[in-house]
C-alpha positions in Angstrom: 91.4 83.6 73.3 91.0 86.4 75.7 93.1 87.7 78.1 92.3 89.4 81.6 94.7 91.1 83.7 94.4 90.9 87.3 93.0 93.7 89.2 95.8 96.0 90.2 96.7 97.1 93.8 99.3 98.9 95.9 99.9 98.7 99.5 99.2 101.1 102.1 100.4 101.7 105.7 98.4 104.8 108.0 101.4 107.0 107.8 99.5 108.8 111.0 99.9 105.2 112.8 103.3 105.0 112.0 104.4 108.4 113.1 102.3 108.0 116.3 104.2 104.6 117.1 107.7 106.3 116.4 107.2 109.5 118.2 105.6 107.6 121.5 109.0 105.4 121.2 111.2 108.6 120.8 109.6 110.3 123.7 109.9 107.3 126.1 114.0 107.0 124.8 114.6 110.5 125.0 113.4 110.4 128.5 115.6 107.6 129.2 113.3 104.9 129.1 113.1 101.6 127.8 110.0 100.5 125.8 108.1 97.7 127.5 107.9 94.7 125.6 104.3 94.9 124.5 105.6 97.7 122.5 107.0 95.7 119.9 104.8 93.1 117.9 107.9 91.3 116.1 111.8 90.9 115.9 113.6 91.9 112.9 117.0 90.2 111.8 119.1 93.0 110.6 122.1 91.1 109.4 123.7 91.1 112.7 120.9 91.2 115.4 117.5 90.7 116.1 115.9 93.9 116.3 112.4 94.5 118.5 110.2 96.0 116.1 106.7 97.1 115.6 105.4 96.0 112.5 101.6 97.8 111.3 99.3 96.0 109.5 99.9 96.8 105.6 96.5 97.3 103.6 96.2 95.8 99.8 94.6 98.9 98.2 92.3 98.2 95.1 89.7 100.1 93.3 87.2 98.6 96.1 88.8 100.2 98.8 90.7 103.3 98.1 87.7 105.6 99.4 88.1 103.9 102.8 91.5 103.7 103.1 94.0 106.5 101.5 91.2 108.9 101.0 89.8 108.4 104.2 92.9 109.1 106.0 93.6 112.3 104.2 97.0 111.0 103.2 96.1 111.7 99.4 93.5 113.8 98.4 90.7 113.2 95.4 92.9 115.7 93.3 96.1 113.7 93.9 94.6 110.5 92.8 91.9 111.5 90.1 94.0 113.0 87.7 93.3 113.3 84.0 94.5 109.8 83.4 92.3 108.6 86.0 89.5 110.8 86.0 87.1 108.0 84.1 88.2 105.4 86.6 87.1 107.8 89.6 83.7 108.5 88.0 83.0 105.0 87.8 83.7 104.6 91.6 81.8 107.4 92.4 84.8 109.3 93.6 84.3 113.0 92.6 86.4 116.0 92.6 
């Protein structure tokens, strides 16, 4: 009998997108404004109230799309990801330091 582990992955949400949305909301509120209802994509129950929320789409990051997600966004660098423990994997994927 052989065992094949499923491909590992992590979840990534573009930090720049989250920061931009938060900054726009902060500026609107600081100016005494109220965000329009189109700003929110969902409501989130916080235990007491439904809070308007902007939820960005998370991306499942795998070896097949790591170059087009976290590396392309510049959040992580090749040297951050391709440490000694993962250098062989990076080489297999064509990711070079």
